[in-house]
C-alpha positions in Angstrom: -11.0 -36.1 14.5 -8.2 -38.3 13.3 -5.1 -38.9 15.3 -2.7 -36.7 13.2 -5.1 -33.8 13.2 -5.6 -34.2 17.0 -1.9 -34.2 17.5 -1.5 -31.1 15.3 -4.2 -29.2 17.3 -2.5 -30.2 20.5 0.9 -29.0 19.2 -0.6 -25.6 18.2 -2.2 -25.1 21.6 1.0 -26.1 23.5 3.1 -23.6 21.5 0.4 -20.9 21.9 0.5 -21.3 25.7 4.2 -21.2 25.9 6.3 -18.1 27.0 6.3 -14.8 25.2 7.6 -14.9 21.6 10.4 -12.4 22.1 13.0 -15.1 21.6 12.6 -15.0 17.8 15.6 -13.6 16.0 16.2 -12.8 12.4 18.8 -14.0 9.9 19.4 -11.4 7.2 20.6 -12.5 3.7 21.9 -9.9 1.3 21.3 -6.2 1.4 17.9 -4.6 1.4 16.7 -3.2 -1.9 18.0 -6.2 -3.8 16.4 -9.3 -5.3 18.6 -11.5 -3.1 17.5 -9.9 0.2 15.7 -12.3 2.6 14.7 -12.2 6.3 14.7 -15.6 7.9 13.4 -16.4 11.4 15.1 -18.5 14.1 14.1 -19.7 17.5 16.9 -20.7 19.8 19.2 -20.9 16.8 16.9 -23.2 14.8 15.3 -21.8 11.6 11.5 -21.6 11.7 8.7 -20.6 9.3 6.8 -17.3 10.1 3.9 -18.9 8.2 3.7 -22.2 10.0 5.9 -22.3 13.1 5.2 -19.0 14.9 2.0 -19.6 16.9 -1.0 -17.4 16.0 -1.8 -17.0 19.7 0.7 -15.6 22.2 -1.8 -15.9 25.0 -5.2 -17.2 23.8 -6.9 -16.8 27.1 -5.9 -13.1 27.2 -6.8 -12.6 23.5 -3.2 -11.7 22.6 -1.9 -12.7 19.1 1.4 -12.8 17.4 1.9 -10.5 14.4 4.8 -10.7 11.9 5.8 -7.2 10.7 6.6 -7.2 7.0 6.5 -3.4 6.2 7.3 -0.7 8.8 5.1 2.4 8.9 6.2 5.2 6.5 8.2 2.9 4.3 7.5 1.9 0.7 9.2 -1.4 -0.1 6.6 -4.1 -0.5 8.0 -6.7 1.8 6.0 -9.9 2.3 6.3 -13.5 3.6 7.2 -15.7 0.7 4.6 -18.5 0.7 6.5 -20.5 -1.9 10.1 -20.6 -0.6 11.2 -23.1 2.1 10.6 -21.8 5.6 8.8 -18.7 4.1 11.4 -15.9 4.6 10.3 -12.3 4.1 11.4 -10.9 0.8 10.5 -7.9 -1.4 7.7 -8.4 -3.9 8.6 -8.4 -7.5 6.6 -6.9 -10.3 7.6 -7.3 -14.0 11.1 -8.5 -12.8 11.7 -5.4 -10.7 11.4 -4.8 -6.9 8.1 -3.4 -6.0 7.6 -0.2 -4.1 4.2 1.1 -3.0 3.8 4.7 -4.2 3.0 7.7 -2.0 -0.6 8.8 -2.4 -1.3 12.3 -1.0 -1.5 12.9 1.9 0.0 9.6 3.0 3.7 8.7 3.1 4.3 5.0 2.4 2.3 2.6 4.6 0.4 4.4 7.3 0.7 1.6 9.9 3.0 -1.3 10.6 1.8 -3.8 8.0 2.2 -7.5 8.3 0.5 -10.9 8.7 -0.9 -13.3 11.3 1.1 -16.5 11.4 -0.8 -19.8 11.1 -3.6 -18.3 9.0 -4.5 -18.7 5.4 -7.2 -17.2 3.2 -8.3 -20.3 1.3 -8.5 -19.5 -2.5 -11.0 -22.3 -3.0 -13.6 -21.1 -0.5 -15.9 -18.1 -1.0 -16.9 -16.2 2.1 -20.6 -16.2 2.7 -20.9 -12.4 3.0 -18.3 -11.1 0.6 -19.2 -13.7 -2.0 -15.5 -13.8 -3.1 -12.8 -16.5 -2.5 -9.7 -16.0 -0.4 -6.6 -14.4 -1.8 -4.2 -17.3 -1.0 -2.3 -15.3 1.6 -1.9 -15.2 5.4 -4.3 -12.7 7.0 -3.1 -9.1 6.5 -2.7 -7.0 9.7 -2.5 -3.2 10.2 -0.9 -2.4 13.6 -1.7 1.2 14.6 0.5 1.7 17.7 3.0 4.5 17.8 6.2 2.4 17.6 7.6 1.9 14.1 8.5 -1.7 13.6 11.0 -3.5 11.4 10.7 -6.4 8.9 10.8 -9.7 10.7 9.7 -8.3 14.1 7.2 -10.4 16.0 4.8 -8.2 17.9 2.2 -9.2 20.4 -1.1 -7.5 19.5 -4.8 -7.4 20.4 -7.5 -7.4 17.8 -9.8 -4.3 17.3 -11.6 -4.8 14.1 -11.5 -5.8 10.4 -12.1 -4.5 6.9 -12.8 -6.5 3.8 -11.0 -5.3 0.7 -12.2 -6.9 -2.6 -8.9 -7.1 -4.6 -9.3 -8.2 -8.2 -12.2 -10.4 -7.3 -10.7 -11.9 -4.1 -11.5 -11.3 -0.5 -8.5 -9.6 1.2 -9.2 -9.1 4.9 -7.4 -6.3 6.7 -7.3 -6.8 10.5 -6.9 -3.7 12.7 -4.8 -4.4 15.8 -2.7 -2.5 18.3 0.6 -3.6 20.0 -0.2 -4.6 23.6 2.7 -2.5 24.8 1.4 0.7 23.2 0.5 3.5 25.6 -3.0 3.6 24.1 -3.5 -0.2 24.2 -5.5 -0.2 27.5 -8.0 2.3 26.0 -8.4 0.5 22.7 -10.6 -2.6 23.0 -12.9 -2.5 20.0 -13.2 -0.7 16.7 -15.3 2.2 18.0 -12.4 3.0 20.5 -10.1 3.7 17.5 -12.3 6.5 16.3 -12.6 7.9 19.8 -8.9 8.0 20.5 -7.4 8.2 17.0 -10.1 10.1 15.1 -9.8 9.8 11.3 -7.5 6.8 11.3 -10.1 4.3 10.1 -11.2 6.7 7.4 -7.6 7.2 6.3 -7.1 3.4 6.3 -10.1 3.0 4.0 -8.8 5.8 1.7 -5.3 4.4 1.6 -6.4 0.9 0.4 -8.9 2.5 -2.0 -6.4 4.7 -3.8 -2.9 3.1 -3.4 -3.0 1.3 -6.8 -4.2 4.3 -8.8 -0.7 5.6 -9.5 0.0 2.3 -11.2 -2.9 2.9 -13.7 -5.4 0.7 -11.9 -8.9 1.7 -10.8 -9.9 2.3 -7.2 -10.2 -0.7 -5.0 -13.6 -1.5 -3.5 -14.6 -2.8 -0.1 -17.3 -5.2 1.0 -19.8 -3.8 3.6 -19.5 -0.4 1.9 -16.1 0.1 3.5 -17.4 -0.4 7.0 -14.9 -1.6 9.6 -16.4 -4.5 11.4 -15.9 -5.0 15.2 -13.6 -7.1 17.2 -16.1 -10.0 17.5 -16.5 -10.2 13.7 -12.7 -10.0 13.2 -12.1 -12.8 15.7 -14.5 -15.0 13.8 -12.6 -14.4 10.6 -9.2 -15.0 12.3 -10.5 -18.4 13.6 -11.8 -19.3 10.1 -8.4 -18.6 8.5 -6.6 -20.4 11.3 -8.7 -23.5 10.6 -8.0 -23.1 6.9 -4.3 -23.0 7.7 -4.6 -26.1 9.8 -6.2 -27.9 6.9 -3.3 -26.7 4.6 -0.4 -27.7 6.9 -2.0 -31.0 7.8 -2.4 -32.0 4.2 -6.2 -31.9 4.1 -6.1 -29.0 1.7 -3.5 -29.4 -1.1 -0.4 -27.2 -0.9 0.2 -27.6 -4.6 -2.4 -27.1 -7.4 -2.3 -25.9 -11.0 -2.8 -22.4 -9.5 -0.3 -22.3 -6.7 2.6 -24.1 -5.0 2.9 -23.3 -1.3 5.7 -24.4 1.0 4.5 -26.1 4.2 8.0 -26.8 5.4 8.2 -26.4 9.2 10.4 -27.4 12.1 7.9 -27.6 15.0 4.7 -29.3 13.8 5.6 -33.0 14.2 3.4 -35.4 12.2 2.7 -32.9 9.5 3.7 -33.6 5.9 6.2 -30.7 5.8 7.9 -31.3 9.1 11.7 -31.5 9.2 14.0 -31.9 12.1 16.9 -29.6 13.2 19.9 -30.6 11.2 18.0 -31.7 8.2 19.7 -31.0 4.9 17.2 -28.5 3.7 18.0 -26.3 6.8 21.7 -26.4 6.0 21.0 -24.9 2.6 19.9 -21.6 4.2 22.9 -19.2 3.9 24.5 -17.8 7.1 23.6 -14.3 8.3 25.2 -11.8 5.9 23.6 -8.5 7.0 24.9 -5.6 5.0 24.0 -1.9 4.5 21.0 -1.4 2.2 21.8 -1.1 -1.5 20.9 2.0 -3.4 17.4 1.8 -4.8 17.6 0.9 -8.5 17.0 3.9 -10.7 14.2 2.2 -12.5 12.3 1.9 -9.2 13.4 5.2 -7.6 10.6 7.3 -9.0 7.4 7.1 -7.1 4.1 8.8 -7.7 2.1 11.2 -5.5 -1.6 11.3 -6.2 -3.6 14.4 -5.5 -7.4 14.4 -5.4 -8.9 17.7 -6.4 -12.4 19.0 -5.5 -13.9 17.2 -8.5 -12.7 13.8 -7.2 -10.2 13.7 -10.1 -6.8 12.2 -9.3 -3.8 14.2 -10.5 -0.6 12.2 -10.5 2.9 13.7 -10.7 6.3 12.2 -10.1 8.9 12.9 -7.5 12.3 11.5 -6.8 13.2 10.5 -3.2 16.8 10.3 -2.3 17.2 9.8 1.5 13.9 11.8 1.8 15.5 15.0 0.6 15.2 15.6 -3.2 11.8 16.1 -4.8 11.3 16.8 -8.5 7.7 18.1 -8.9 6.7 18.2 -12.5 3.4 20.1 -12.2 0.8 21.7 -9.9 -2.7 22.5 -10.9 -3.2 25.4 -8.5 -1.7 27.1 -5.5 -3.8 25.0 -3.2 -2.0 21.9 -4.4 1.3 23.6 -3.7 0.3 24.3 -0.1 -1.0 20.8 0.3 2.2 19.3 -1.0 4.4 21.5 1.1 2.5 20.3 4.2 3.0 16.7 3.0 6.7 17.2 2.5 7.0 18.8 5.9 5.2 15.8 7.6 7.3 13.4 5.5 10.4 15.1 6.9 9.2 14.7 10.4 8.4 11.0 9.8 11.8 10.3 8.2 13.5 11.5 11.4 11.4 9.2 13.6 13.5 6.6 15.4 12.9 3.2 13.9 14.1 0.4 16.1 15.5 -2.0 13.7 19.1 -2.9 12.8 20.6 0.2 11.2 23.1 -1.8 9.3 20.2 -3.6 7.5 17.6 -1.0 6.9 17.8 2.8 6.6 15.4 4.8 8.7 15.1 7.3 5.9 14.1 4.9 3.2 12.1 5.7 0.1 
């Protein structure tokens, strides 16, 4: 192992063994629901990258990892770590020039878990996995946190790994790691994937269904899974996490190119000395980050305000109809096929109403707890 790589490995381990990651704070730029909105990360007042600077392991010996929350449960805005922008802030994904919102698919309301990513991981798009036979999707590892607390964009949770699913998304391997917040009341009882079915029956099946159907309202076919949709256990998930952590190490150290004809990733960081992207506090690039300007969320653009609700009838045919959500209160239902669908939908709206009143512990001046 060369000296720079050995130094990087030592740095990663030292940060992993340090104190809890609760000292991370967020710098909010622009109002939510706008193209300008960004969520930057800071540690002791110094900007850091959630892709590169936040350690993967909060306590490696205890099997506790850090997870960056991008999308809170029961919300629709597709927030994600920007791999291309300096210091990788969270921003809302854009599709055809417009902000992207994931549509509601019956009986689910928005994302059904806290959705996010593991820092210091990368699904290498040049390497095909031996079992899925598909290359990585060029993203940090995706994480589904199933605890009861609703998170907020930019939150850093400490979690333990339970299992993993392999989505095959447009020919790429897109791993979905199932985890639970270590502070969740059920955490002591959840230690592997079979414990999830025992204590939260139906959740793994719902997770499979959600990823399978969530693109159908956009006119796309069902997604497919490797392993026939089976959720692999903790041991398998841990192996994948370590593989993606090693792929990230190659990326940030310069062994794997950050810029190719297919992608241009930012490896800028403030903690990994000796890496090509390292900058020191006070560097000019850090001074270009705007100051915190948190504002109330902007109204959702009318062109993005309509979402779709997919119903699956007994013949496995998906019926899609539109509804409008304004603070979770106004719904325009264009058609029902039968009284059963009406009853199903009423149940969905009732549950959505309960969910919209759930206390979400993030800054109220930045995000509304009754979003789309």
